[in-house]
DRENVODREN-932960 format. One record per atom (N, C-alpha, C, CB): atom name; z, y, x. Coordinates in steps of 0.05 Angstrom, whole numbers. Glycine has a CB too. Example, Ala and Ser with C-alpha at 12.3 -4.5 7.8 and 13.67 -1.06 7.14 Angstrom:
2
> a/Z/Y/X
> N/156/-114/264
> CA/156/-90/246
> C/156/-66/264
> CB/181/-89/226
> N/142/-45/257
> CA/143/-21/273
> C/157/1/258
> CB/114/-12/282
//
This chain:
109
> a/Z/Y/X
> N/1/-23/16
> CA/0/-1/0
> C/0/25/18
> CB/25/-3/-20
> N/-17/43/12
> CA/-19/69/28
> C/4/87/21
> CB/-46/84/22
> N/6/107/40
> CA/28/127/36
> C/25/144/10
> CB/30/146/60
> N/-1/149/4
> CA/-6/165/-20
> C/0/150/-45
> CB/-34/174/-21
> N/-5/122/-45
> CA/4/105/-67
> C/34/105/-69
> CB/-6/79/-63
> N/48/103/-47
> CA/77/104/-48
> C/88/129/-61
> CB/88/103/-20
> N/78/151/-53
> CA/84/177/-64
> C/79/180/-94
> CB/69/198/-50
> N/56/168/-103
> CA/50/169/-131
> C/68/152/-148
> CB/21/160/-136
> N/76/127/-137
> CA/94/110/-152
> C/121/122/-152
> CB/95/84/-141
> N/131/136/-130
> CA/154/149/-130
> C/157/173/-150
> CB/157/158/-104
> N/135/188/-152
> CA/134/209/-172
> C/135/200/-200
> CB/111/225/-169
> N/120/178/-206
> CA/121/167/-232
> C/149/155/-241
> CB/99/146/-233
> N/164/144/-220
> CA/190/132/-226
> C/209/156/-230
> CB/200/112/-202
> N/207/178/-217
> CA/225/201/-222
> C/220/216/-249
> CB/221/222/-199
> N/194/215/-257
> CA/185/226/-282
> C/196/208/-304
> CB/155/229/-284
> N/195/182/-301
> CA/206/164/-322
> C/235/166/-323
> CB/199/136/-318
> N/250/170/-301
> CA/279/175/-302
> C/285/200/-318
> CB/291/178/-274
> N/271/221/-312
> CA/276/246/-326
> C/271/242/-356
> CB/257/268/-315
> N/249/229/-365
> CA/243/224/-391
> C/266/208/-405
> CB/217/209/-393
> N/278/188/-391
> CA/298/172/-403
> C/322/189/-406
> CB/304/148/-387
> N/329/205/-386
> CA/354/221/-387
> C/351/243/-409
> CB/360/234/-359
> N/326/252/-413
> CA/321/273/-436
> C/325/257/-462
> CB/290/287/-436
> N/314/234/-463
> CA/316/218/-489
> C/347/213/-498
> CB/302/189/-485
> N/363/206/-475
> CA/390/199/-480
> C/407/223/-487
> CB/401/185/-458
> N/397/249/-484
> CA/413/272/-491
> C/405/282/-520
> CB/408/294/-469
> N/384/270/-531
> CA/376/279/-559
> C/396/272/-580
> CB/349/267/-567
> N/402/290/-596
> CA/420/285/-620
> C/404/280/-644
> CB/439/310/-625
> N/410/257/-656
> CA/396/248/-680
> C/418/242/-702
> CB/379/222/-673
> N/410/245/-726
> CA/428/238/-748
> C/432/206/-749
> CB/417/248/-777
> N/457/197/-751
> CA/464/170/-754
> C/475/167/-781
> CB/482/160/-734
> N/466/149/-797
> CA/472/148/-825
> C/480/117/-832
> CB/447/158/-841
> N/500/114/-849
> CA/508/89/-859
> C/497/89/-889
> CB/540/84/-857
> N/478/73/-895
> CA/467/74/-923
> C/479/54/-941
> CB/438/69/-922
> N/493/65/-961
> CA/507/49/-981
> C/487/35/-1000
> CB/526/67/-998
> N/466/47/-1007
> CA/445/37/-1023
> C/425/59/-1031
> CB/457/23/-1046
> N/406/49/-1046
> CA/386/70/-1055
> C/373/60/-1082
> CB/363/76/-1032
> N/360/78/-1093
> CA/346/72/-1120
> C/325/93/-1124
> CB/367/73/-1145
> N/302/85/-1134
> CA/283/104/-1140
> C/284/111/-1171
> CB/254/94/-1131
> N/285/136/-1177
> CA/288/144/-1206
> C/269/166/-1214
> CB/318/152/-1212
> N/264/168/-1238
> CA/247/192/-1248
> C/265/216/-1246
> CB/237/188/-1279
> N/253/238/-1240
> CA/267/264/-1238
> C/282/269/-1265
> CB/247/288/-1231
> N/270/263/-1288
> CA/282/268/-1313
> C/310/254/-1316
> CB/262/259/-1336
> N/312/229/-1305
> CA/336/214/-1307
> C/358/227/-1287
> CB/329/183/-1299
> N/347/236/-1264
> CA/367/249/-1244
> C/377/274/-1256
> CB/354/256/-1216
> N/363/290/-1270
> CA/371/315/-1283
> C/390/309/-1304
> CB/346/330/-1294
> N/390/284/-1314
> CA/410/277/-1335
> C/438/269/-1324
> CB/399/253/-1351
> N/441/270/-1299
> CA/467/262/-1288
> C/488/283/-1297
> CB/465/260/-1256
> N/512/272/-1301
> CA/534/289/-1310
> C/559/278/-1294
> CB/538/287/-1342
> N/581/295/-1294
> CA/604/286/-1281
> C/613/260/-1295
> CB/626/307/-1282
> N/617/240/-1281
> CA/626/214/-1289
> C/603/193/-1291
> CB/640/217/-1317
> N/578/205/-1289
> CA/556/185/-1287
> C/558/163/-1265
> CB/531/199/-1283
> N/553/138/-1270
> CA/554/118/-1249
> C/525/111/-1243
> CB/572/93/-1257
> N/519/113/-1217
> CA/492/106/-1207
> C/494/80/-1195
> CB/481/127/-1187
> N/481/59/-1207
> CA/482/33/-1196
> C/458/32/-1175
> CB/480/10/-1218
> N/467/22/-1150
> CA/446/21/-1127
> C/437/-8/-1124
> CB/458/31/-1100
> N/418/-10/-1104
> CA/405/-36/-1101
> C/419/-57/-1085
> CB/379/-33/-1088
> N/444/-51/-1078
> CA/460/-70/-1062
> C/485/-80/-1075
> CB/469/-57/-1037
> N/491/-105/-1072
> CA/515/-117/-1080
> C/538/-106/-1064
> CB/514/-147/-1078
> N/561/-105/-1077
> CA/586/-94/-1062
> C/592/-110/-1038
> CB/611/-94/-1080
> N/580/-137/-1036
> CA/586/-154/-1013
> C/566/-150/-991
> CB/586/-182/-1021
> N/544/-138/-999
> CA/523/-133/-977
> C/531/-115/-953
> CB/497/-120/-990
> N/520/-120/-932
> CA/524/-102/-908
> C/512/-76/-912
> CB/512/-114/-883
> N/519/-55/-902
> CA/507/-28/-903
> C/486/-25/-879
> CB/530/-6/-901
> N/464/-11/-885
> CA/446/-4/-864
> C/455/16/-846
> CB/423/4/-874
> N/452/13/-819
> CA/455/35/-802
> C/430/46/-794
> CB/470/27/-779
> N/427/70/-798
> CA/399/85/-795
> C/402/107/-773
> CB/389/99/-824
> N/384/107/-754
> CA/382/128/-732
> C/357/142/-740
> CB/381/115/-701
> N/360/169/-746
> CA/338/185/-753
> C/327/173/-780
> CB/317/185/-731
> N/305/161/-781
> CA/295/148/-806
> C/290/118/-801
> CB/268/162/-815
> N/303/107/-779
> CA/297/80/-772
> C/322/62/-774
> CB/287/80/-744
> N/320/39/-788
> CA/345/21/-790
> C/345/8/-762
> CB/342/-3/-815
> N/370/11/-751
> CA/375/-2/-725
> C/397/-24/-726
> CB/382/19/-704
> N/410/-27/-748
> CA/432/-46/-750
> C/445/-48/-776
> CB/452/-40/-730
> N/465/-64/-780
> CA/480/-66/-806
> C/509/-71/-800
> CB/470/-89/-824
> N/526/-63/-819
> CA/554/-66/-815
> C/569/-65/-841
> CB/563/-45/-798
> N/596/-67/-839
> CA/613/-67/-862
> C/630/-40/-863
> CB/631/-93/-862
> N/632/-30/-886
> CA/647/-4/-890
> C/676/-11/-884
> CB/645/8/-920
> N/690/7/-869
> CA/718/6/-863
> C/730/32/-866
> CB/722/-4/-836
> N/757/33/-868
> CA/772/58/-871
> C/785/64/-844
> CB/793/55/-894
> N/781/87/-833
> CA/792/94/-808
> C/810/119/-813
> CB/770/100/-786
> N/834/114/-816
> CA/854/135/-825
> C/845/150/-850
> CB/859/155/-804
> N/836/174/-850
> CA/828/188/-875
> C/797/188/-879
> CB/838/219/-874
> N/783/175/-862
> CA/752/174/-865
> C/741/146/-870
> CB/738/185/-841
> N/717/145/-874
> CA/702/119/-875
> C/691/114/-849
> CB/680/117/-897
> N/686/90/-842
> CA/672/82/-818
> C/654/58/-823
> CB/692/75/-795
> N/639/51/-802
> CA/623/28/-803
> C/628/9/-780
> CB/595/35/-804
> N/637/-15/-787
> CA/640/-35/-765
> C/614/-49/-763
> CB/664/-55/-770
> N/601/-47/-740
> CA/575/-58/-735
> C/577/-88/-733
> CB/563/-47/-711
> N/562/-103/-749
> CA/559/-130/-749
> C/532/-142/-737
> CB/563/-139/-775
> N/512/-128/-742
> CA/485/-134/-731
> C/473/-110/-717
> CB/465/-144/-754
> N/460/-112/-694
> CA/448/-91/-679
> C/421/-99/-670
> CB/465/-83/-657
> N/401/-83/-672
> CA/375/-87/-660
> C/379/-83/-629
> CB/353/-67/-672
> N/358/-91/-615
> CA/357/-88/-587
> C/352/-58/-580
> CB/335/-107/-576
> N/361/-50/-556
> CA/357/-23/-547
> C/326/-18/-545
> CB/371/-18/-518
> N/312/-37/-534
> CA/283/-32/-531
> C/269/-27/-557
> CB/270/-54/-515
> N/279/-42/-579
> CA/266/-40/-604
> C/272/-12/-617
> CB/275/-63/-623
> N/298/-2/-611
> CA/306/23/-621
> C/289/45/-609
> CB/335/26/-615
> N/286/43/-582
> CA/271/63/-567
> C/241/63/-576
> CB/274/58/-536
> N/231/39/-581
> CA/203/37/-589
> C/200/49/-617
> CB/193/8/-589
> N/218/45/-636
> CA/217/57/-662
> C/217/88/-660
> CB/241/48/-678
> N/234/99/-645
> CA/238/126/-641
> C/211/138/-627
> CB/263/131/-624
> N/201/124/-610
> CA/175/134/-596
> C/152/132/-616
> CB/169/116/-569
> N/151/112/-633
> CA/129/112/-651
> C/130/134/-671
> CB/128/86/-665
> N/155/143/-678
> CA/158/165/-697
> C/147/193/-684
> CB/189/167/-704
> N/157/195/-657
> CA/149/219/-643
> C/119/220/-640
> CB/162/220/-616
> N/106/197/-635
> CA/76/199/-632
> C/64/206/-660
> CB/63/172/-620
> N/74/195/-680
> CA/62/201/-707
> C/66/230/-717
> CB/74/182/-729
> N/86/243/-705
> CA/91/271/-714
> C/74/290/-699
> CB/121/279/-710
> N/59/282/-677
> CA/41/299/-662
> C/16/307/-677
> CB/33/286/-637
//
């Protein structure tokens, strides 16, 4: 390998490390999804205090853990002092998570 190829490979490695460090500092919304339901707007406008909205999950189902708009894992709802929390039961791989986030960034360009 020539000296110029060594320098090129070294520059690419440094650029990749900078990109990874930049990615690791990005703040994204992390959401635990209790459930969801598609409804007509007319039905939503009919909500009143006391209305019960039945969602698509059983009370025994795991909640989805969502990063940005991508499901990355699942867990159980827990109580942490005065707040709710999510005990993670299943988690996707780090490479899958990064790939999902990367595909979203490309589609937004």
